[in-house]
C-alpha positions in Angstrom: 0.0 0.0 0.0 1.1 3.5 -0.7 2.1 5.9 2.0 1.5 8.9 -0.2 -0.2 11.9 1.3 -3.3 12.9 -0.7 -4.7 16.4 -0.5 -8.4 17.0 0.3 -10.0 19.2 -2.4 -13.5 20.1 -3.4 -15.2 19.1 -0.1 -18.9 18.4 -0.4 -20.7 21.7 -0.1 -23.8 20.2 1.5 -22.4 17.7 3.9 -24.4 18.2 7.1 -22.9 17.8 10.6 -24.5 16.7 13.8 -23.4 16.8 17.4 -22.3 13.4 18.7 -24.1 13.5 22.1 -22.3 14.7 25.2 -18.9 14.5 23.5 -19.7 17.6 21.6 -18.0 16.3 18.5 -19.3 17.5 15.2 -19.6 14.5 12.8 -21.0 13.9 9.4 -24.6 12.8 9.6 -23.7 10.1 7.1 -20.7 8.1 8.3 -18.9 5.1 6.9 -19.6 1.5 8.0 -16.6 -0.7 7.3 -17.8 -4.3 7.8 -18.0 -5.0 4.1 -14.3 -4.2 3.7 -13.2 -7.3 5.5 -16.3 -9.3 6.6 -18.1 -9.8 3.2 -17.1 -11.9 0.3 -15.8 -10.0 -2.8 -14.1 -7.2 -1.0 -10.9 -5.7 -2.5 -8.4 -3.7 -0.5 -7.5 -1.1 -3.2 -11.1 -0.6 -4.1 -11.9 -0.2 -0.4 -9.2 2.4 0.0 -10.4 4.3 -3.1 -13.9 4.4 -1.6 -12.6 5.6 1.8 -10.5 8.3 0.1 -13.5 9.5 -1.9 -15.6 9.7 1.3 -12.9 11.7 3.1 -12.7 14.1 0.1 -16.5 14.5 0.2 -16.6 15.4 3.8 -17.3 12.2 5.7 -15.8 12.4 9.1 -17.1 9.4 11.0 -15.7 5.9 10.4 -17.0 2.8 12.1 -14.9 -0.4 12.1 -14.2 -3.3 14.5 -11.5 -5.8 15.3 -13.9 -8.6 14.2 -14.0 -7.2 10.7 -11.3 -9.4 9.3 -9.6 -9.8 12.7 -8.2 -6.3 12.5 -8.0 -6.1 8.7 -10.6 -3.4 8.4 -8.9 -1.4 11.1 -5.6 -1.6 9.2 -7.3 -0.4 6.0 -8.6 2.6 8.0 -5.0 3.2 9.3 -3.8 3.3 5.7 -6.5 5.8 4.8 -5.5 8.0 7.7 -1.9 7.9 6.4 -3.0 9.0 3.0 -5.1 11.8 4.3 -3.1 12.9 7.5 -4.9 16.2 7.9 -8.4 15.0 7.4 -10.8 15.5 10.3 -11.8 12.0 11.2 -13.5 10.4 14.2 -12.6 6.8 14.5 -14.9 4.2 16.1 -14.1 0.6 16.6 -15.4 -2.3 18.7 -14.2 -5.0 21.1 -15.3 -8.5 20.3 -16.7 -10.6 23.2 -14.1 -12.9 24.7 -16.3 -16.0 23.7 -16.6 -14.6 20.2 -20.3 -15.3 20.2 -22.8 -13.1 18.3 -25.3 -12.1 19.3 -24.9 -11.8 23.1 -26.9 -14.2 25.2 -28.2 -13.2 28.6 -27.1 -16.4 30.2 -23.4 -15.8 29.2 -21.5 -14.4 32.3 -19.6 -11.2 31.8 -16.4 -13.1 32.7 -16.9 -14.9 29.3 -17.6 -11.8 27.4 -16.1 -8.6 28.7 -13.7 -9.1 31.6 -11.5 -6.1 32.3 -8.3 -7.6 31.0 -10.0 -8.5 27.7 -11.3 -5.0 27.3 -7.8 -3.5 27.7 -6.1 -6.2 25.5 -8.3 -5.6 22.5 -8.2 -1.9 22.9 -4.5 -2.1 22.6 -4.7 -4.4 19.6 -7.0 -1.9 17.9 -4.7 0.9 18.7 -1.9 -0.9 16.9 -4.0 -1.9 14.0 -5.2 1.7 13.6 -1.7 3.1 14.1 -3.3 5.6 16.6 -2.4 6.9 20.0 -6.1 7.0 21.0 -9.4 5.8 19.8 -12.2 8.4 19.6 -15.0 5.9 20.3 -14.4 2.4 21.6 -17.5 0.1 21.7 -18.7 -3.2 23.0 -19.5 -5.2 19.9 -22.3 -7.2 21.6 -24.2 -6.5 24.8 -26.7 -7.9 27.3 -27.9 -5.7 30.1 -27.5 -8.6 32.5 -23.9 -7.4 32.6 -24.7 -3.7 33.3 -23.9 -3.7 37.1 -20.5 -5.5 36.7 -17.8 -3.4 38.3 -15.0 -5.0 36.2 -16.0 -3.6 32.8 -16.9 -0.3 34.5 -13.4 0.0 36.0 -11.9 -0.8 32.7 -13.9 1.8 30.8 -13.1 4.5 33.4 -9.4 3.6 33.2 -9.1 3.7 29.4 -10.8 7.1 29.4 -8.7 8.5 32.2 -5.5 7.3 30.5 -6.5 9.0 27.3 -6.5 5.8 25.3 -10.2 6.2 24.6 -12.2 9.4 24.1 -15.7 7.9 24.6 -17.3 4.5 25.0 -20.3 3.0 23.3 -22.4 -0.1 23.0 -23.6 -1.8 19.8 -26.8 -3.5 20.8 -28.2 -6.8 19.5 -30.5 -6.7 16.5 -34.1 -6.4 17.4 -33.2 -5.7 21.1 -33.0 -1.9 21.2 -33.9 -1.6 24.9 -31.3 -4.2 26.0 -28.9 -1.4 26.9 -30.9 1.0 29.1 -29.4 -0.3 32.4 -25.9 0.2 31.1 -26.7 3.7 29.9 -27.8 4.5 33.5 -24.3 4.0 34.7 -23.3 7.2 33.0 -20.2 5.5 31.4 -21.7 4.9 28.0 -21.6 7.9 25.6 -23.2 6.3 22.5 -25.5 3.5 21.3 -25.2 1.8 17.9 -28.6 0.3 16.9 -30.3 -1.1 13.8 -32.7 1.5 12.5 -34.2 1.8 9.1 -37.6 1.9 7.3 -38.4 -1.7 8.4 -36.7 -1.6 11.8 -38.2 1.3 13.7 -38.5 -0.1 17.2 -35.6 2.0 18.5 -38.0 5.0 18.3 -40.2 3.7 21.1 -37.9 3.8 24.2 -34.2 4.0 23.2 -34.3 7.2 21.2 -36.3 9.2 23.8 -33.9 8.0 26.5 -30.8 9.0 24.5 -32.3 12.4 23.7 -33.1 13.1 27.3 -29.6 12.0 28.4 -27.5 13.5 25.6 -26.3 10.1 24.4 -25.3 9.8 20.7 -27.1 7.4 18.4 -25.4 5.5 15.5 -28.0 4.1 13.2 -26.6 1.0 11.6 -27.9 -1.3 8.8 -29.7 1.6 7.0 -30.4 -0.6 4.0 -31.5 -3.7 5.9 -28.4 -5.7 4.8 -29.1 -4.8 1.2 -32.9 -5.1 0.7 -33.4 -1.4 0.8 -30.9 -0.8 -2.0 -33.5 -2.3 -4.3 -30.9 -4.7 -5.9 -32.1 -8.0 -4.4 -34.2 -10.4 -6.5 -35.8 -13.8 -5.9 -32.7 -15.4 -7.4 -30.2 -13.6 -5.1 -27.7 -16.0 -3.6 -24.3 -15.6 -1.9 -21.2 -17.8 -1.7 -21.1 -20.6 0.9 -20.3 -19.1 4.3 -21.6 -15.7 3.6 -23.8 -14.7 6.5 -26.5 -13.2 4.2 -27.6 -16.7 3.3 -28.7 -17.0 6.9 -30.3 -13.6 7.1 -32.2 -13.9 3.8 -33.6 -17.4 4.0 -35.8 -18.3 1.0 -38.9 -17.6 3.0 -37.6 -14.3 4.5 -36.2 -13.2 1.1 -39.7 -13.6 -0.5 -41.4 -11.6 2.2 -38.7 -9.0 2.1 -39.0 -8.5 -1.6 -42.8 -8.1 -1.3 -42.3 -5.4 1.3 -39.7 -3.6 -0.7 -42.0 -3.6 -3.7 -44.7 -1.8 -1.6 -42.3 1.1 -1.1 -42.0 1.8 -4.8 -45.0 4.1 -4.9 -43.6 6.2 -2.1 -40.3 7.1 -3.8 -40.4 10.8 -4.8 -39.6 11.8 -8.3 -35.9 12.1 -8.9 -35.0 9.9 -5.9 -34.2 6.2 -5.6 -34.8 3.7 -2.8 -31.4 3.9 -1.2 -31.7 7.7 -1.0 -35.2 7.4 0.4 -33.9 4.9 3.0 -31.1 7.3 4.2 -33.4 10.3 4.3 -35.9 8.5 6.4 -33.2 7.8 9.0 -31.9 11.4 9.0 -35.4 12.7 9.7 -35.1 11.5 13.3 -33.4 14.1 15.6 -32.0 11.4 17.9 -29.8 10.1 15.2 -26.2 11.5 15.3 -25.0 9.6 12.3 -25.9 6.6 10.1 -23.2 4.3 8.7 -24.0 2.6 5.4 -21.6 0.0 4.3 -19.7 1.2 1.2 -17.1 -0.7 -0.8 -17.1 1.3 -4.1 -16.6 4.9 -5.0 -20.0 5.1 -6.7 -21.7 3.9 -3.5 -19.9 6.6 -1.6 -20.9 9.3 -4.0 -24.5 8.2 -4.1 -25.0 7.8 -0.3 -23.2 11.0 0.8 -25.2 13.0 -1.7 -28.2 12.4 0.6 -26.7 14.7 3.2 -27.8 18.0 1.8 -30.2 19.3 4.5 -33.3 18.6 2.5 -36.3 17.1 4.3 -38.6 14.4 3.1 -42.1 15.6 2.3 -44.1 15.1 5.5 -46.6 12.9 3.8 -43.9 10.6 2.5 -42.3 10.4 6.0 -45.6 9.6 7.6 -46.3 6.9 4.9 -43.0 5.3 5.6 -43.7 5.0 9.3 -46.5 2.6 8.4 -43.9 0.2 6.9 -42.5 -0.8 10.3 -41.8 -4.5 10.3 -41.8 -6.4 13.6 -39.2 -9.2 13.3 -37.0 -11.2 15.5 
C-alpha cells in the first residue's frame, strides 16, 4: 500500500454535521460502515481504499470499524486511509469483540466470558496498533446484554481507558431487534453512544431507546440503514451468496420472498428524482435522535450516491408519515 499523502480538495458543499451526544464532536450525519471491507465476500483492498478516500474528500468524518471485521484487517485499512489523508478531520470508532466470540450476546453468558477487564484492555491495545493511533475516539462493546450492566469489572476498565486518554468515549452496539437491551448500562453514565439497527423496516428504537438517548444526551449511531441490502433495491428472488456468507442465513428463502414483497410496496412512495437507497437514508436522517448513520460502502460510486443524501433537504411530510407505516416487527 502507498504511504503517499493525498490532499483534500473540493469538499462536499452540502455535507451536514450533527453533534455526537455529550462528547460535543461534530460528525458527518452520514458516516462510513466498514464491515463490508473485511467481513463480506468479494471485498478488494484497493477498491476499499479508493472508496474511503472519496468519502474523506466529500466530507465524511465518522468511520466505524471493528476488530472482528477481518480480525483487524478493516482497522488496518482505515489506518492506511489516515496515512494517505493525514490532515483530514476523522472520528474513528471501533469495537471490542466478546471474549467468547459469540454473536449475538446471550443473557445467560456471564460477563467473565464476554467482557472481563483484561480482555477490554487487551483488545483496545490491539485496535490501537491496527489503527496506528495513540487514541481511539470511540471504543464500543460489539455485543451486549444488560445482565452485565452492574458488573464493576467492565466499569473500571472503561473508566481507566478514558482516564489514561486511550479512549475518548465509550459506546455499545446492541443486538439486532433488542433496542432496549442497553438501558441499564446507559444509566451507569459511562456509555456515551449506542449503535442500533434503525431503518424503514426496523423502527423499534424510536419507542424507548431514542427518547432516553435524547433526554440524556447520548449519541445514536444508526446501523444497517439498507436492511443488509434489501433497501438498496438490488435483491431479486434469485439472489444468492457464496457458501459461508452470513447473508444466506439472514435472507432465508422464505424471508427473502417476504422482504421483496415489502420492498415492492415502497415503490409508490419514492419521490420523483429519488431512488430507494436515498429514500432509506433520508428516512433515518429525519429523526433528531440520530447522530450519524453508517451505510456500508465498498465502491466509489456507492460513496458518492450515499453521501449526496446529506444536503439538509427534508422528506415531504406525507412521505415520511407513509414510511412510518412500513415498520416490520421481526425477531
